[in-house]
C-alpha beads as a LAMMPS data file, in Angstrom:
LAMMPS data file: protein, C-alpha beads

429 atoms
428 bonds

1 atom types
1 bond types

-500.0 500.0 xlo xhi
-500.0 500.0 ylo yhi
-500.0 500.0 zlo zhi

Masses

1 110.0

Atoms # bond

1 1 1 75.209 -474.499 -49.510
2 1 1 77.845 -477.046 -50.480
3 1 1 79.667 -476.019 -53.658
4 1 1 82.311 -478.080 -55.444
5 1 1 84.900 -476.552 -57.755
6 1 1 87.244 -478.364 -60.127
7 1 1 90.069 -477.044 -62.272
8 1 1 93.077 -478.245 -64.225
9 1 1 96.126 -476.726 -65.868
10 1 1 98.716 -474.093 -65.068
11 1 1 98.756 -471.673 -62.168
12 1 1 96.790 -469.247 -64.341
13 1 1 93.980 -471.811 -64.610
14 1 1 94.003 -472.595 -60.896
15 1 1 94.478 -469.240 -59.169
16 1 1 91.055 -467.869 -60.234
17 1 1 89.418 -470.927 -58.676
18 1 1 91.321 -470.339 -55.429
19 1 1 90.079 -466.747 -55.434
20 1 1 86.529 -467.936 -56.096
21 1 1 86.747 -470.687 -53.462
22 1 1 87.889 -468.229 -50.799
23 1 1 85.158 -465.765 -51.723
24 1 1 82.447 -468.441 -51.651
25 1 1 83.645 -469.450 -48.175
26 1 1 83.444 -465.799 -47.096
27 1 1 79.880 -465.743 -48.423
28 1 1 78.971 -468.593 -46.076
29 1 1 79.287 -471.661 -48.296
30 1 1 81.056 -474.952 -47.675
31 1 1 83.552 -475.313 -50.520
32 1 1 85.644 -478.156 -51.914
33 1 1 88.203 -477.422 -54.629
34 1 1 89.624 -480.245 -56.748
35 1 1 92.917 -479.273 -58.376
36 1 1 95.061 -480.925 -61.023
37 1 1 98.180 -478.810 -61.487
38 1 1 100.229 -479.727 -64.520
39 1 1 103.515 -479.565 -62.618
40 1 1 102.239 -480.445 -59.147
41 1 1 102.284 -477.077 -57.360
42 1 1 101.139 -477.138 -53.724
43 1 1 98.048 -475.081 -52.832
44 1 1 97.453 -476.482 -49.347
45 1 1 98.596 -473.284 -47.648
46 1 1 95.985 -471.217 -49.462
47 1 1 93.290 -473.799 -48.730
48 1 1 94.083 -473.643 -45.019
49 1 1 94.150 -469.870 -44.978
50 1 1 90.894 -469.337 -46.871
51 1 1 88.951 -472.214 -45.323
52 1 1 88.103 -474.480 -48.241
53 1 1 88.726 -478.208 -48.553
54 1 1 91.428 -479.053 -51.094
55 1 1 91.587 -482.278 -53.098
56 1 1 94.662 -482.748 -55.265
57 1 1 94.428 -485.115 -58.232
58 1 1 97.869 -485.836 -59.620
59 1 1 99.015 -487.417 -62.855
60 1 1 99.339 -491.163 -62.069
61 1 1 102.204 -491.428 -64.566
62 1 1 104.199 -489.056 -62.315
63 1 1 106.282 -487.615 -65.189
64 1 1 109.884 -486.785 -64.385
65 1 1 111.294 -483.261 -64.542
66 1 1 113.293 -484.363 -67.571
67 1 1 110.165 -485.518 -69.424
68 1 1 108.301 -482.332 -68.531
69 1 1 111.160 -480.255 -69.937
70 1 1 111.328 -482.381 -73.098
71 1 1 107.595 -482.079 -73.735
72 1 1 107.613 -478.369 -72.951
73 1 1 110.423 -477.697 -75.414
74 1 1 108.516 -479.685 -78.025
75 1 1 105.381 -477.612 -77.389
76 1 1 107.313 -474.354 -77.829
77 1 1 109.116 -475.602 -80.923
78 1 1 105.886 -476.708 -82.621
79 1 1 104.527 -473.155 -82.372
80 1 1 101.146 -473.940 -83.956
81 1 1 98.383 -473.536 -81.295
82 1 1 96.349 -476.493 -82.584
83 1 1 99.317 -478.853 -82.547
84 1 1 100.309 -477.476 -79.162
85 1 1 96.842 -478.323 -77.843
86 1 1 97.223 -481.890 -79.071
87 1 1 100.513 -482.243 -77.202
88 1 1 99.073 -480.723 -74.022
89 1 1 96.183 -483.178 -74.135
90 1 1 98.419 -486.147 -74.877
91 1 1 100.877 -485.519 -72.046
92 1 1 99.003 -483.296 -69.586
93 1 1 95.315 -484.225 -69.733
94 1 1 94.742 -487.727 -71.089
95 1 1 96.898 -489.541 -68.484
96 1 1 94.952 -487.994 -65.608
97 1 1 91.477 -487.882 -67.173
98 1 1 90.157 -491.011 -65.445
99 1 1 91.382 -489.838 -62.041
100 1 1 89.792 -486.429 -62.617
101 1 1 86.532 -488.130 -63.570
102 1 1 86.514 -490.170 -60.364
103 1 1 87.063 -486.956 -58.404
104 1 1 84.330 -485.226 -60.427
105 1 1 81.788 -487.945 -59.615
106 1 1 82.614 -487.668 -55.930
107 1 1 82.345 -483.875 -56.117
108 1 1 78.873 -484.130 -57.661
109 1 1 77.770 -486.727 -55.104
110 1 1 78.752 -484.568 -52.125
111 1 1 77.786 -481.056 -53.228
112 1 1 74.622 -479.131 -54.084
113 1 1 76.198 -477.546 -57.159
114 1 1 79.527 -477.647 -58.998
115 1 1 81.633 -475.142 -60.947
116 1 1 84.308 -476.274 -63.366
117 1 1 87.041 -475.077 -65.689
118 1 1 85.577 -475.124 -69.200
119 1 1 88.188 -477.661 -70.348
120 1 1 86.998 -480.245 -67.823
121 1 1 84.512 -482.334 -69.738
122 1 1 84.759 -485.100 -67.073
123 1 1 83.010 -482.789 -64.598
124 1 1 80.285 -481.932 -67.078
125 1 1 79.684 -485.634 -67.727
126 1 1 79.580 -486.365 -63.975
127 1 1 77.158 -483.480 -63.394
128 1 1 74.906 -484.582 -66.234
129 1 1 74.834 -488.168 -64.932
130 1 1 74.012 -487.100 -61.379
131 1 1 71.697 -484.197 -62.198
132 1 1 73.909 -481.770 -60.279
133 1 1 73.616 -478.093 -61.312
134 1 1 76.834 -476.992 -63.012
135 1 1 78.427 -473.721 -64.069
136 1 1 81.517 -473.439 -66.239
137 1 1 84.275 -470.870 -66.037
138 1 1 85.999 -469.701 -69.181
139 1 1 89.285 -467.833 -68.771
140 1 1 89.263 -466.377 -72.280
141 1 1 86.544 -465.011 -74.534
142 1 1 87.547 -466.491 -77.889
143 1 1 86.197 -469.996 -77.264
144 1 1 82.561 -469.088 -77.870
145 1 1 81.539 -468.569 -81.504
146 1 1 80.061 -465.175 -82.308
147 1 1 79.424 -463.096 -85.390
148 1 1 80.997 -460.214 -83.454
149 1 1 84.317 -461.868 -82.503
150 1 1 87.181 -462.808 -84.807
151 1 1 87.836 -466.578 -84.648
152 1 1 91.018 -467.448 -82.698
153 1 1 94.226 -467.956 -84.632
154 1 1 92.942 -466.237 -87.768
155 1 1 93.667 -462.731 -89.087
156 1 1 90.899 -460.201 -88.610
157 1 1 90.120 -459.335 -92.228
158 1 1 86.562 -458.238 -91.579
159 1 1 83.284 -459.475 -90.152
160 1 1 82.267 -460.906 -93.503
161 1 1 84.900 -463.606 -92.870
162 1 1 83.851 -464.526 -89.319
163 1 1 81.225 -467.205 -90.186
164 1 1 83.646 -469.083 -92.447
165 1 1 86.469 -468.603 -89.940
166 1 1 84.415 -469.999 -87.064
167 1 1 83.415 -472.990 -89.184
168 1 1 87.084 -473.722 -89.813
169 1 1 88.152 -473.244 -86.167
170 1 1 85.285 -475.319 -84.778
171 1 1 86.146 -478.110 -87.215
172 1 1 89.753 -478.206 -86.000
173 1 1 88.772 -478.076 -82.309
174 1 1 86.176 -480.803 -82.780
175 1 1 88.703 -483.023 -84.547
176 1 1 90.999 -482.898 -81.511
177 1 1 88.522 -482.926 -78.634
178 1 1 85.296 -484.635 -79.694
179 1 1 86.716 -488.189 -79.900
180 1 1 87.990 -487.854 -76.322
181 1 1 84.779 -486.304 -75.031
182 1 1 82.482 -488.797 -76.681
183 1 1 84.388 -491.870 -75.561
184 1 1 83.487 -490.926 -71.994
185 1 1 79.947 -489.815 -72.836
186 1 1 79.183 -493.061 -74.666
187 1 1 80.700 -495.089 -71.837
188 1 1 78.315 -493.345 -69.434
189 1 1 75.288 -493.800 -71.703
190 1 1 74.995 -490.128 -72.678
191 1 1 74.241 -488.682 -76.100
192 1 1 77.481 -487.750 -77.906
193 1 1 78.299 -484.059 -78.232
194 1 1 78.425 -482.654 -81.755
195 1 1 80.297 -479.417 -81.041
196 1 1 82.921 -478.772 -78.388
197 1 1 82.772 -474.996 -78.125
198 1 1 78.998 -474.666 -77.750
199 1 1 78.265 -477.908 -75.860
200 1 1 81.300 -479.399 -74.117
201 1 1 82.879 -476.148 -72.990
202 1 1 79.776 -474.285 -71.832
203 1 1 77.179 -475.109 -69.209
204 1 1 73.563 -474.936 -70.347
205 1 1 72.798 -472.927 -67.212
206 1 1 75.710 -470.563 -66.543
207 1 1 79.001 -470.004 -68.287
208 1 1 81.112 -467.348 -66.571
209 1 1 83.698 -465.499 -68.624
210 1 1 86.154 -464.149 -66.083
211 1 1 87.218 -461.278 -68.311
212 1 1 86.807 -457.571 -67.677
213 1 1 83.872 -456.027 -69.574
214 1 1 86.299 -453.263 -70.563
215 1 1 88.078 -455.907 -72.666
216 1 1 85.165 -458.047 -73.784
217 1 1 81.706 -456.754 -74.597
218 1 1 78.898 -459.297 -74.541
219 1 1 77.930 -460.223 -78.125
220 1 1 74.202 -460.181 -78.818
221 1 1 74.282 -463.727 -80.202
222 1 1 75.701 -465.341 -77.063
223 1 1 72.443 -465.598 -75.199
224 1 1 71.744 -465.236 -71.494
225 1 1 73.646 -468.282 -70.225
226 1 1 76.996 -466.598 -70.957
227 1 1 77.958 -463.839 -68.530
228 1 1 81.059 -461.627 -68.675
229 1 1 81.419 -461.254 -64.923
230 1 1 84.860 -459.625 -64.861
231 1 1 88.403 -460.459 -63.798
232 1 1 88.605 -462.543 -60.619
233 1 1 91.003 -460.180 -58.922
234 1 1 91.713 -461.483 -55.390
235 1 1 90.160 -459.340 -52.642
236 1 1 92.534 -457.543 -50.302
237 1 1 92.015 -460.126 -47.565
238 1 1 93.251 -462.846 -49.938
239 1 1 96.582 -461.152 -50.621
240 1 1 99.292 -463.439 -49.271
241 1 1 102.423 -462.240 -51.060
242 1 1 104.792 -459.566 -49.804
243 1 1 107.466 -457.824 -51.900
244 1 1 110.897 -459.445 -51.551
245 1 1 113.368 -457.572 -49.370
246 1 1 114.921 -454.680 -51.231
247 1 1 112.470 -454.572 -54.135
248 1 1 110.678 -451.382 -53.101
249 1 1 114.032 -449.662 -52.531
250 1 1 115.208 -450.745 -55.989
251 1 1 112.051 -449.444 -57.651
252 1 1 112.290 -446.006 -56.042
253 1 1 116.029 -445.631 -56.651
254 1 1 115.695 -444.725 -60.332
255 1 1 113.457 -444.670 -63.376
256 1 1 110.486 -447.082 -63.229
257 1 1 111.749 -450.522 -64.244
258 1 1 110.369 -452.909 -66.829
259 1 1 108.942 -456.089 -65.300
260 1 1 109.872 -459.329 -67.090
261 1 1 107.909 -462.513 -66.363
262 1 1 106.895 -465.588 -68.303
263 1 1 104.739 -466.720 -65.374
264 1 1 103.803 -470.385 -65.385
265 1 1 105.407 -470.768 -68.811
266 1 1 108.861 -470.680 -67.207
267 1 1 109.946 -474.185 -66.272
268 1 1 111.677 -474.680 -62.926
269 1 1 114.727 -475.825 -64.854
270 1 1 118.104 -474.121 -64.618
271 1 1 119.028 -474.346 -68.292
272 1 1 115.589 -473.234 -69.491
273 1 1 115.544 -470.258 -67.112
274 1 1 119.062 -469.298 -68.186
275 1 1 117.959 -469.201 -71.824
276 1 1 115.221 -466.700 -71.019
277 1 1 117.536 -464.743 -68.729
278 1 1 120.108 -464.341 -71.496
279 1 1 117.471 -462.917 -73.838
280 1 1 116.119 -460.579 -71.156
281 1 1 119.596 -459.392 -70.149
282 1 1 120.590 -458.487 -73.687
283 1 1 117.212 -456.846 -74.236
284 1 1 117.731 -454.634 -71.174
285 1 1 121.158 -453.655 -72.516
286 1 1 119.706 -452.707 -75.891
287 1 1 116.798 -450.736 -74.424
288 1 1 118.970 -449.112 -71.749
289 1 1 116.422 -449.601 -68.979
290 1 1 116.181 -450.882 -65.432
291 1 1 114.372 -454.171 -64.938
292 1 1 112.840 -456.711 -62.589
293 1 1 113.335 -460.347 -63.627
294 1 1 110.949 -462.959 -62.236
295 1 1 112.853 -466.255 -62.120
296 1 1 111.234 -469.362 -60.547
297 1 1 114.356 -470.797 -58.935
298 1 1 115.257 -471.258 -55.277
299 1 1 118.800 -469.856 -55.499
300 1 1 118.708 -466.644 -57.499
301 1 1 122.394 -466.041 -56.842
302 1 1 123.295 -468.517 -59.591
303 1 1 122.032 -466.026 -62.165
304 1 1 124.443 -463.194 -62.928
305 1 1 122.973 -459.747 -63.528
306 1 1 124.201 -456.160 -63.088
307 1 1 122.941 -453.375 -60.838
308 1 1 120.211 -452.433 -63.304
309 1 1 118.353 -455.692 -62.639
310 1 1 116.531 -456.904 -59.521
311 1 1 115.737 -460.641 -59.383
312 1 1 112.645 -462.092 -57.714
313 1 1 111.111 -465.536 -57.479
314 1 1 107.664 -463.979 -57.205
315 1 1 106.182 -460.631 -56.301
316 1 1 102.645 -459.299 -55.702
317 1 1 101.543 -458.042 -59.107
318 1 1 98.819 -455.891 -57.591
319 1 1 101.304 -453.638 -55.788
320 1 1 104.401 -453.972 -57.980
321 1 1 103.038 -453.655 -61.531
322 1 1 101.728 -450.085 -61.025
323 1 1 105.264 -448.988 -60.143
324 1 1 106.746 -450.311 -63.407
325 1 1 106.854 -448.712 -66.847
326 1 1 106.085 -451.764 -69.010
327 1 1 105.147 -455.371 -68.269
328 1 1 106.786 -457.980 -70.507
329 1 1 104.861 -461.214 -70.059
330 1 1 103.630 -464.422 -71.662
331 1 1 100.057 -463.322 -72.274
332 1 1 98.363 -465.514 -69.687
333 1 1 94.820 -464.443 -68.842
334 1 1 95.672 -463.547 -65.245
335 1 1 98.904 -461.670 -65.944
336 1 1 97.326 -459.838 -68.876
337 1 1 94.439 -458.550 -66.787
338 1 1 96.725 -457.804 -63.830
339 1 1 98.833 -455.580 -66.079
340 1 1 95.734 -453.770 -67.309
341 1 1 94.321 -453.395 -63.797
342 1 1 97.639 -451.810 -62.850
343 1 1 97.272 -449.368 -65.732
344 1 1 100.484 -450.498 -67.378
345 1 1 101.184 -451.191 -71.068
346 1 1 102.532 -454.567 -72.136
347 1 1 104.672 -456.521 -74.514
348 1 1 103.431 -460.085 -74.890
349 1 1 105.748 -462.980 -75.675
350 1 1 103.204 -465.669 -76.517
351 1 1 104.220 -469.262 -75.859
352 1 1 101.046 -471.166 -76.720
353 1 1 97.268 -471.362 -77.162
354 1 1 95.221 -468.321 -76.055
355 1 1 98.332 -466.234 -75.312
356 1 1 98.516 -465.250 -78.994
357 1 1 94.928 -464.044 -78.715
358 1 1 95.633 -462.033 -75.565
359 1 1 98.559 -460.359 -77.324
360 1 1 96.290 -459.422 -80.211
361 1 1 93.645 -458.140 -77.786
362 1 1 96.117 -455.851 -76.021
363 1 1 97.260 -454.511 -79.378
364 1 1 93.614 -453.948 -80.358
365 1 1 93.084 -452.001 -77.133
366 1 1 96.109 -449.840 -77.933
367 1 1 98.064 -450.807 -74.807
368 1 1 100.842 -453.040 -76.151
369 1 1 103.737 -453.262 -78.526
370 1 1 103.890 -455.861 -81.245
371 1 1 103.342 -459.373 -79.877
372 1 1 106.379 -461.641 -80.051
373 1 1 106.501 -465.438 -79.922
374 1 1 108.687 -467.506 -77.608
375 1 1 109.782 -469.618 -80.559
376 1 1 112.483 -467.633 -82.322
377 1 1 112.518 -464.834 -79.739
378 1 1 115.626 -462.640 -79.903
379 1 1 116.763 -459.593 -77.923
380 1 1 116.426 -457.468 -81.062
381 1 1 112.780 -458.433 -81.567
382 1 1 111.899 -457.965 -77.917
383 1 1 113.739 -454.646 -77.622
384 1 1 111.958 -453.346 -80.712
385 1 1 108.535 -454.065 -79.201
386 1 1 109.513 -452.516 -75.862
387 1 1 110.847 -449.382 -77.548
388 1 1 107.614 -449.150 -79.507
389 1 1 105.746 -448.881 -76.183
390 1 1 108.222 -446.495 -74.575
391 1 1 107.984 -444.186 -77.592
392 1 1 104.160 -444.168 -77.480
393 1 1 102.758 -442.175 -74.534
394 1 1 99.273 -442.903 -75.837
395 1 1 99.712 -446.590 -74.976
396 1 1 100.458 -445.773 -71.351
397 1 1 97.594 -443.273 -71.258
398 1 1 95.156 -445.802 -72.672
399 1 1 96.343 -448.486 -70.219
400 1 1 95.821 -446.064 -67.335
401 1 1 92.281 -445.342 -68.534
402 1 1 91.384 -449.025 -68.749
403 1 1 92.970 -449.682 -65.352
404 1 1 90.788 -446.981 -63.797
405 1 1 87.677 -448.618 -65.269
406 1 1 88.701 -452.089 -64.113
407 1 1 89.388 -450.841 -60.587
408 1 1 85.673 -450.107 -60.244
409 1 1 84.662 -453.621 -61.315
410 1 1 84.311 -456.554 -58.937
411 1 1 84.291 -459.793 -60.883
412 1 1 84.540 -461.921 -57.736
413 1 1 81.392 -460.458 -56.182
414 1 1 79.524 -460.803 -59.470
415 1 1 80.686 -464.419 -59.913
416 1 1 79.556 -465.395 -56.412
417 1 1 76.196 -463.694 -56.942
418 1 1 75.619 -465.437 -60.263
419 1 1 76.560 -468.848 -58.886
420 1 1 74.202 -468.364 -55.943
421 1 1 71.256 -467.199 -58.025
422 1 1 71.586 -469.120 -61.271
423 1 1 72.489 -472.542 -59.874
424 1 1 69.810 -472.509 -57.203
425 1 1 67.177 -470.154 -58.590
426 1 1 67.450 -468.009 -55.503
427 1 1 70.074 -466.396 -53.316
428 1 1 71.103 -468.636 -50.466
429 1 1 72.451 -467.686 -47.068

Bonds

1 1 1 2
2 1 2 3
3 1 3 4
4 1 4 5
5 1 5 6
6 1 6 7
7 1 7 8
8 1 8 9
9 1 9 10
10 1 10 11
11 1 11 12
12 1 12 13
13 1 13 14
14 1 14 15
15 1 15 16
16 1 16 17
17 1 17 18
18 1 18 19
19 1 19 20
20 1 20 21
21 1 21 22
22 1 22 23
23 1 23 24
24 1 24 25
25 1 25 26
26 1 26 27
27 1 27 28
28 1 28 29
29 1 29 30
30 1 30 31
31 1 31 32
32 1 32 33
33 1 33 34
34 1 34 35
35 1 35 36
36 1 36 37
37 1 37 38
38 1 38 39
39 1 39 40
40 1 40 41
41 1 41 42
42 1 42 43
43 1 43 44
44 1 44 45
45 1 45 46
46 1 46 47
47 1 47 48
48 1 48 49
49 1 49 50
50 1 50 51
51 1 51 52
52 1 52 53
53 1 53 54
54 1 54 55
55 1 55 56
56 1 56 57
57 1 57 58
58 1 58 59
59 1 59 60
60 1 60 61
61 1 61 62
62 1 62 63
63 1 63 64
64 1 64 65
65 1 65 66
66 1 66 67
67 1 67 68
68 1 68 69
69 1 69 70
70 1 70 71
71 1 71 72
72 1 72 73
73 1 73 74
74 1 74 75
75 1 75 76
76 1 76 77
77 1 77 78
78 1 78 79
79 1 79 80
80 1 80 81
81 1 81 82
82 1 82 83
83 1 83 84
84 1 84 85
85 1 85 86
86 1 86 87
87 1 87 88
88 1 88 89
89 1 89 90
90 1 90 91
91 1 91 92
92 1 92 93
93 1 93 94
94 1 94 95
95 1 95 96
96 1 96 97
97 1 97 98
98 1 98 99
99 1 99 100
100 1 100 101
101 1 101 102
102 1 102 103
103 1 103 104
104 1 104 105
105 1 105 106
106 1 106 107
107 1 107 108
108 1 108 109
109 1 109 110
110 1 110 111
111 1 111 112
112 1 112 113
113 1 113 114
114 1 114 115
115 1 115 116
116 1 116 117
117 1 117 118
118 1 118 119
119 1 119 120
120 1 120 121
121 1 121 122
122 1 122 123
123 1 123 124
124 1 124 125
125 1 125 126
126 1 126 127
127 1 127 128
128 1 128 129
129 1 129 130
130 1 130 131
131 1 131 132
132 1 132 133
133 1 133 134
134 1 134 135
135 1 135 136
136 1 136 137
137 1 137 138
138 1 138 139
139 1 139 140
140 1 140 141
141 1 141 142
142 1 142 143
143 1 143 144
144 1 144 145
145 1 145 146
146 1 146 147
147 1 147 148
148 1 148 149
149 1 149 150
150 1 150 151
151 1 151 152
152 1 152 153
153 1 153 154
154 1 154 155
155 1 155 156
156 1 156 157
157 1 157 158
158 1 158 159
159 1 159 160
160 1 160 161
161 1 161 162
162 1 162 163
163 1 163 164
164 1 164 165
165 1 165 166
166 1 166 167
167 1 167 168
168 1 168 169
169 1 169 170
170 1 170 171
171 1 171 172
172 1 172 173
173 1 173 174
174 1 174 175
175 1 175 176
176 1 176 177
177 1 177 178
178 1 178 179
179 1 179 180
180 1 180 181
181 1 181 182
182 1 182 183
183 1 183 184
184 1 184 185
185 1 185 186
186 1 186 187
187 1 187 188
188 1 188 189
189 1 189 190
190 1 190 191
191 1 191 192
192 1 192 193
193 1 193 194
194 1 194 195
195 1 195 196
196 1 196 197
197 1 197 198
198 1 198 199
199 1 199 200
200 1 200 201
201 1 201 202
202 1 202 203
203 1 203 204
204 1 204 205
205 1 205 206
206 1 206 207
207 1 207 208
208 1 208 209
209 1 209 210
210 1 210 211
211 1 211 212
212 1 212 213
213 1 213 214
214 1 214 215
215 1 215 216
216 1 216 217
217 1 217 218
218 1 218 219
219 1 219 220
220 1 220 221
221 1 221 222
222 1 222 223
223 1 223 224
224 1 224 225
225 1 225 226
226 1 226 227
227 1 227 228
228 1 228 229
229 1 229 230
230 1 230 231
231 1 231 232
232 1 232 233
233 1 233 234
234 1 234 235
235 1 235 236
236 1 236 237
237 1 237 238
238 1 238 239
239 1 239 240
240 1 240 241
241 1 241 242
242 1 242 243
243 1 243 244
244 1 244 245
245 1 245 246
246 1 246 247
247 1 247 248
248 1 248 249
249 1 249 250
250 1 250 251
251 1 251 252
252 1 252 253
253 1 253 254
254 1 254 255
255 1 255 256
256 1 256 257
257 1 257 258
258 1 258 259
259 1 259 260
260 1 260 261
261 1 261 262
262 1 262 263
263 1 263 264
264 1 264 265
265 1 265 266
266 1 266 267
267 1 267 268
268 1 268 269
269 1 269 270
270 1 270 271
271 1 271 272
272 1 272 273
273 1 273 274
274 1 274 275
275 1 275 276
276 1 276 277
277 1 277 278
278 1 278 279
279 1 279 280
280 1 280 281
281 1 281 282
282 1 282 283
283 1 283 284
284 1 284 285
285 1 285 286
286 1 286 287
287 1 287 288
288 1 288 289
289 1 289 290
290 1 290 291
291 1 291 292
292 1 292 293
293 1 293 294
294 1 294 295
295 1 295 296
296 1 296 297
297 1 297 298
298 1 298 299
299 1 299 300
300 1 300 301
301 1 301 302
302 1 302 303
303 1 303 304
304 1 304 305
305 1 305 306
306 1 306 307
307 1 307 308
308 1 308 309
309 1 309 310
310 1 310 311
311 1 311 312
312 1 312 313
313 1 313 314
314 1 314 315
315 1 315 316
316 1 316 317
317 1 317 318
318 1 318 319
319 1 319 320
320 1 320 321
321 1 321 322
322 1 322 323
323 1 323 324
324 1 324 325
325 1 325 326
326 1 326 327
327 1 327 328
328 1 328 329
329 1 329 330
330 1 330 331
331 1 331 332
332 1 332 333
333 1 333 334
334 1 334 335
335 1 335 336
336 1 336 337
337 1 337 338
338 1 338 339
339 1 339 340
340 1 340 341
341 1 341 342
342 1 342 343
343 1 343 344
344 1 344 345
345 1 345 346
346 1 346 347
347 1 347 348
348 1 348 349
349 1 349 350
350 1 350 351
351 1 351 352
352 1 352 353
353 1 353 354
354 1 354 355
355 1 355 356
356 1 356 357
357 1 357 358
358 1 358 359
359 1 359 360
360 1 360 361
361 1 361 362
362 1 362 363
363 1 363 364
364 1 364 365
365 1 365 366
366 1 366 367
367 1 367 368
368 1 368 369
369 1 369 370
370 1 370 371
371 1 371 372
372 1 372 373
373 1 373 374
374 1 374 375
375 1 375 376
376 1 376 377
377 1 377 378
378 1 378 379
379 1 379 380
380 1 380 381
381 1 381 382
382 1 382 383
383 1 383 384
384 1 384 385
385 1 385 386
386 1 386 387
387 1 387 388
388 1 388 389
389 1 389 390
390 1 390 391
391 1 391 392
392 1 392 393
393 1 393 394
394 1 394 395
395 1 395 396
396 1 396 397
397 1 397 398
398 1 398 399
399 1 399 400
400 1 400 401
401 1 401 402
402 1 402 403
403 1 403 404
404 1 404 405
405 1 405 406
406 1 406 407
407 1 407 408
408 1 408 409
409 1 409 410
410 1 410 411
411 1 411 412
412 1 412 413
413 1 413 414
414 1 414 415
415 1 415 416
416 1 416 417
417 1 417 418
418 1 418 419
419 1 419 420
420 1 420 421
421 1 421 422
422 1 422 423
423 1 423 424
424 1 424 425
425 1 425 426
426 1 426 427
427 1 427 428
428 1 428 429
């Protein structure tokens, strides 16, 4: 079977599709993955290794590093998730929408079925026009209205408030997205959508929520087209990262360190990285701990740290997180679930969008300190949240329990099975 995948966004939006593409290839399918990375990361090595065809669709405006930094600082400074979404669309999605739509039409024309990131309304339009079966993938579980889930961005003051809260949230989301969606739909002669969350962002056939069932139960009012298949944790044969030289020795030479990473939220910009490093360094001093700093820069020697800190560009979360005491991260869907799978408690420093929700979810599960925000972050605030975790053995115990449950799940296998059966009506060889 020929299956086309399309995704857009940060590394956290793209890596699950790489995992899925590799697994579909292993299951005997011919796979094409269309990628639009918001800062132009190169995934050709993974495509070659796992055997899928990669198509990269880049922003035709080719924004400079200076513009990317300027926009990113503006996004952080705004703070409000709705306004942040508007900025992301304006600078990161709108300029490349037409190119993504062209790629989406080609993907539908050359494949038996397609699977897309829920944000990618161009693929849904292309699939609807061509009659190609489509599944959507949702990386977070707060984008589908339910009487059992607190609306995103609002305080949980009780279920009595949920219907009104969802009405408010859907109104704001529709105001931002619907004009964009319906311009394309009308251009292609399709009936305009009336609601983004329930129409634009979810396939009528299969909408996969790649979230562990230990985090998200399936609400009764979602219906059968929505399936919580589990975290798309890469299989062992897809592991391509090795620990940097000296990291294992550092970890075993003292108390378990705290891992600091802002993942794809950390710009590859010296001044921006230094700002985060200064906060982390002072936080480590206040907490009195050992630490691993993940810094996305080629020459780590330019950053000055003491013997209590080990610097890495990247490291394999699957093997390193379990050896740490706490994971301080940005609250991305992938990093959040990797920390839980490792059985480690967290402190989330939310930068934007769903990261605030993931912080709240980890607090709800009893595995995290108080969520901080990147805007206005100080060493005192961060140290206070870390100390809250270190002083609460129950948080570590609870994280270990959830990690043990997640280790028995296999979201990748379930996702492949659902795509095979629901998009074709039968399992294919």
